[in-house]
C-alpha positions as CSV (number, residue, x, y, z in Angstrom):
1,M,0.0,0.0,0.0
2,I,2.9,2.4,0.7
3,D,3.9,2.1,-2.9
4,A,0.6,3.7,-3.9
5,F,1.6,6.8,-1.9
6,R,5.1,6.9,-3.4
7,R,3.6,7.0,-6.9
8,L,1.5,10.1,-5.9
9,L,4.3,12.1,-4.4
10,G,5.5,15.1,-6.4
11,R,2.9,14.6,-9.1
12,E,-0.2,16.5,-10.0
13,G,-3.3,14.4,-9.8
14,K,-7.0,14.3,-9.1
15,L,-8.2,15.1,-5.6
16,D,-9.9,11.7,-5.5
17,D,-6.6,9.8,-6.0
18,L,-5.0,10.6,-2.7
19,N,-8.2,10.1,-0.7
20,W,-8.8,6.7,-2.3
21,A,-5.2,5.7,-1.5
22,L,-5.7,6.8,2.1
23,R,-8.9,4.9,2.3
24,H,-7.4,1.7,1.1
25,Y,-4.3,2.0,3.2
26,V,-6.1,2.8,6.5
27,G,-8.8,0.3,5.7
28,S,-6.2,-2.4,5.4
29,F,-5.6,-2.2,9.1
30,E,-9.1,-3.4,9.8
31,A,-9.3,-1.3,12.9
32,P,-12.5,-1.4,14.9
33,V,-12.5,2.4,14.9
34,V,-11.0,5.0,12.4
35,G,-10.9,8.7,13.3
36,A,-9.6,11.7,11.3
37,L,-8.3,15.2,11.9
38,H,-8.4,17.4,8.9
39,V,-6.4,20.7,8.8
40,T,-7.1,23.2,5.9
41,C,-6.8,26.9,5.2
42,A,-10.0,28.9,5.7
43,D,-9.9,29.9,2.0
44,E,-13.2,29.0,0.4
45,S,-11.3,27.5,-2.5
46,E,-10.4,24.6,-0.2
47,C,-14.0,23.3,-0.2
48,E,-13.0,20.9,-3.0
49,C,-10.4,19.2,-0.9
50,S,-12.7,19.0,2.1
51,D,-15.5,17.6,0.0
52,A,-13.3,15.0,-1.6
53,F,-11.9,13.9,1.7
54,Q,-15.4,13.6,3.1
55,R,-16.7,11.5,0.2
56,Y,-13.8,9.1,-0.3
57,F,-12.5,8.7,3.2
58,V,-14.7,10.0,6.0
59,N,-18.0,8.6,4.7
60,L,-16.5,5.2,4.1
61,L,-14.4,4.6,7.3
62,L,-15.4,6.9,10.2
63,P,-18.1,6.0,12.8
64,D,-21.5,7.7,12.8
65,L,-21.5,11.0,14.6
66,K,-25.2,11.3,14.3
67,F,-27.6,9.0,12.4
68,A,-25.9,8.3,9.0
69,E,-23.7,11.3,9.4
70,K,-19.9,11.1,9.7
71,A,-17.4,13.9,10.2
72,P,-13.7,14.4,11.0
73,V,-12.4,16.9,13.6
74,R,-11.7,20.0,11.5
75,L,-9.2,22.8,11.8
76,S,-9.9,25.6,9.3
77,N,-7.9,28.8,9.8
78,L,-5.8,31.3,7.9
79,G,-2.9,29.5,6.4
80,G,-3.9,25.9,7.4
81,R,-2.0,26.0,10.7
82,Y,-2.0,23.0,13.1
83,E,-3.1,24.1,16.5
84,W,-1.3,22.5,19.4
85,G,-3.8,20.3,21.4
86,A,-5.9,19.3,18.4
87,L,-4.4,15.8,18.2
88,A,-5.3,15.1,21.8
89,V,-8.9,16.4,21.2
90,A,-9.3,14.2,18.1
91,E,-7.9,11.1,20.0
92,Q,-10.3,11.7,22.8
93,H,-13.3,12.2,20.5
94,F,-12.7,9.0,18.6
95,A,-11.9,6.9,21.7
96,T,-15.3,5.1,21.2
97,P,-16.2,2.0,23.2
98,P,-15.0,-0.5,20.5
99,S,-11.5,1.0,20.5
100,R,-11.1,0.6,24.3
101,H,-10.9,-3.1,23.9
102,A,-8.7,-3.2,20.7
103,F,-7.2,-0.2,18.9
104,K,-8.0,2.7,16.6
105,V,-6.4,4.4,13.7
106,L,-6.4,8.2,13.7
107,L,-5.5,9.9,10.4
108,V,-4.2,13.4,10.5
109,K,-4.5,15.0,7.0
110,I,-2.9,18.4,6.7
111,N,-3.5,20.5,3.5
112,A,-1.6,23.5,2.2
113,H,-2.7,25.0,-1.1
114,V,-1.3,27.1,-3.9
115,G,-3.0,28.6,-6.9
116,V,-1.6,28.6,-10.4
117,I,-2.2,30.7,-13.5
118,G,-1.0,29.5,-16.9
119,T,0.4,26.1,-17.9
120,G,3.8,24.6,-18.7
121,A,6.7,27.1,-18.8
122,A,4.2,30.0,-18.4
123,A,2.7,28.7,-15.1
124,R,2.8,31.1,-12.2
125,Y,2.2,29.7,-8.7
126,G,0.6,31.6,-5.9
127,Q,-2.2,33.2,-8.0
128,I,-5.7,32.2,-9.0
129,Q,-8.7,33.7,-10.7
130,R,-11.1,34.3,-7.9
131,Y,-14.6,35.6,-8.9
132,D,-13.2,36.9,-12.2
133,A,-10.3,38.7,-10.5
134,E,-6.7,37.7,-9.9
135,S,-6.1,36.8,-6.3
136,T,-3.4,35.3,-4.1
137,A,-3.6,31.7,-2.9
138,C,-2.6,31.0,-0.3
139,G,-3.0,34.6,0.9
140,T,-1.4,33.8,4.3
141,L,1.6,32.3,2.7
142,H,1.8,35.2,0.3
143,A,1.7,37.6,3.3
144,L,4.5,35.6,5.0
145,L,6.7,35.8,1.9
146,A,6.0,39.5,1.7
147,G,7.2,40.1,5.3
148,E,3.8,41.1,6.8
149,Q,3.4,41.3,10.6
150,K,0.0,39.8,11.6
151,P,-0.7,37.3,14.4
152,Y,-1.6,34.4,12.1
153,V,1.3,35.3,9.7
154,N,3.7,35.4,12.7
155,D,2.5,31.9,13.7
156,L,3.5,30.6,10.3
157,R,6.8,32.5,10.5
158,H,7.6,30.8,13.8
159,A,7.0,27.4,12.1
160,F,9.3,28.3,9.2
161,L,12.1,29.3,11.6
162,S,11.5,26.5,14.1
163,E,14.1,24.2,15.5
164,H,16.9,26.6,14.7
165,H,16.5,26.2,10.9
166,D,15.7,29.1,8.6
167,R,13.4,27.9,5.8
168,L,12.3,31.4,4.7
169,S,15.6,32.8,3.4
170,P,16.1,30.2,0.7
171,L,12.5,30.8,-0.6
172,L,13.1,34.5,-0.8
173,D,16.5,34.2,-2.5
174,P,16.0,34.2,-6.3
175,H,19.4,32.5,-6.8
176,Q,18.1,29.5,-4.8
177,V,14.4,29.4,-5.8
178,D,12.9,30.6,-9.1
179,P,10.3,33.2,-8.0
180,K,7.6,31.6,-10.2
181,F,7.9,28.4,-8.0
182,R,8.1,30.2,-4.7
183,G,4.4,29.8,-3.8
184,L,4.4,26.1,-4.6
185,L,7.5,25.4,-2.5
186,A,6.2,27.6,0.3
187,A,3.0,25.5,0.4
188,I,4.9,22.2,0.4
189,T,7.1,23.4,3.2
190,S,4.2,24.7,5.3
191,A,2.3,21.4,5.1
192,R,5.4,19.5,6.2
193,L,6.0,21.9,9.1
194,Q,2.4,21.7,10.3
195,A,2.7,17.9,10.2
196,R,5.9,18.3,12.3
197,R,3.9,20.3,14.9
198,A,1.5,17.4,15.2
199,E,4.4,14.9,15.5
200,R,6.0,17.0,18.2
201,E,2.8,17.1,20.2
202,R,2.4,13.3,20.0
203,A,6.0,12.8,21.1
204,A,5.6,15.2,24.0
205,R,2.5,13.4,25.2
206,R,4.2,10.0,25.0
207,H,7.1,11.4,27.0
208,R,4.7,12.7,29.7
209,E,2.9,9.3,29.8
210,K,6.2,7.4,30.2
211,A,7.3,9.8,33.0
212,A,4.0,9.3,34.8
213,Q,4.4,5.5,34.6
214,K,7.8,5.8,36.1
215,D,6.5,8.0,38.9
216,S,3.8,5.5,39.7
217,L,6.3,2.7,40.1
């Protein structure tokens, strides 16, 4: 199943393809409970990603929230930023009775987005036609690259400079990154960094749990 993901990496494809691959991979575990946390930008253009994830993953694997209704835990904010604590909330919500006697699988899907105008050599990433006018996408990543100072932009900036590693400077240097690809690479970097936040939260919680077990002995 992992090979299916490798074939999708770095290639443009249909929204359905990734969600089908996720559905088959997670389904192969035959877990009694499957949960999901979905992180997206608040941009209305992300509705397609949310709808595809709902149709091809959530509706097929998650437990009923209400009668015949299924839903992931959702984070939708400016820039698609992972919020510390969301993973713990999702794990608690999907700790349904069947999982207490076996196990559950919790998928964390983090989306970053970038617009594109033109095709081939003329493609420009970071812009879309929105309501018949040219607009930035993702606007928050665009503001980050432009050096704007706003709370949500600063939160992204903190991620790009986290763990003593500057990921912004290479993106802004035209000798290292072709400006027409800057928006694309910023979006890829942001998604990976938000995933890293979730990984760090999980590691911190495991550390606390192990420390608590030692104290109890």
